C-alpha angles and dihedrals in degrees: 000000000000092000090051093049092046090051089057094058096090091050091045091051091054089049091054091049091048093052092045090053086077092055117146136154089259094053091043089057095042095051093041088059092042093051090050088062087071098044126109091245091057093053090045087067102028100054093052090045091062093043097045102037112023119021131351092199093051092042093053095047093043090053091053092044094050099041095046088048090051089052090051091049092053090050093053093045091055092041095055098030095198111174123239121252110283106165108138090225091066119097106226114208091169136033121223130174104184122092117282108232123106109019111241091201093054093045094044093049091048092051098041101044092031092055092050090049092052090057092070143025098238110137093191090056090049088056090051090048093053091050092048093049091047095048094044091049099044091046088069091061092044093053089049103244102105141043120228090250088060089058092048090051094047095048093045094048091044093051094047091045092050092052090052093044094052091048094048094045097042091108096021096128096056094046093050092048090059094053118106118257096255091052093051089053100041107035096066088059103032097050095054089044091053091049092053091050089049092052112014116194138127091259095050091046088054098047097040092042088055091046093050091049094046092046091052090045092051090054094047092047092051092047101043109016115024096185123188123232090211121103146100116315093248091053090051089049092050089046090057093044095049094042094048092051089051094048094045090047091058093038094054097032095054090047090053092056093046109128108245101205109053138127118270091249091054089050088062092047094048093046091052091048093048095051091040091057091047088051093053091046092054098044103035115011095046094050090046089055091046090058094044093053092040095246086125136021125234113236112243 
């Protein structure tokens, strides 16, 4: 497989150069926005938006779908180890250091937007989803950080993963309800921890740290808060604004106090702790504040 992917690099380079031959200020702007839709900062706001303002159930499942997919993507990147485009003729609008195959942006967009589309029967939304996946994926070639084969791999893996995720989680709620108390509390933390141990890297520490924190936060919120996503549009908007300030404050603040000279193993530990705390803040502390300041009601 690696030999086949490596053999495609010259063709992939020519494809990048061909696409970039159409470069213009308009396309630069369009694909800069499109590539942002796959960045960490976008998901930092988008996942809480669904959970805080639209549907807790969808928000919880989307968080698990996306973060487990991101872990899988990191595993495949390290497994194949395909280098990023580096031809001097390419115009690089972004800089990336991780391996190239499969594209995390393409896989993440397929899983995220695909999952939301599978929750309804709206054909118009499906059309929007296809456009978003296409633009997010192609943007990675345009900005010079991926080959077309990386996009194909990311979309294919994302689609297969999403089919499996939806099948496995079809009756998730009922199964979880029957678990004993200690399992409900420990599994959301122990499973991500085990996955990091199985494949330790900065990316897996980030995604699984976030998943552990969010899983713990989901449990705490359900046990002690029970907020409702219903409410007037302006309350939902204020909910998102207040919650986002809180999450970004912890996200940036914890990064600022990160010790600069540490061993590689401690980097993984600290990264997992940092993202875990941000996860708890977004899923438990923010909803608790929403209820306290009457931006959300607690379900009776």
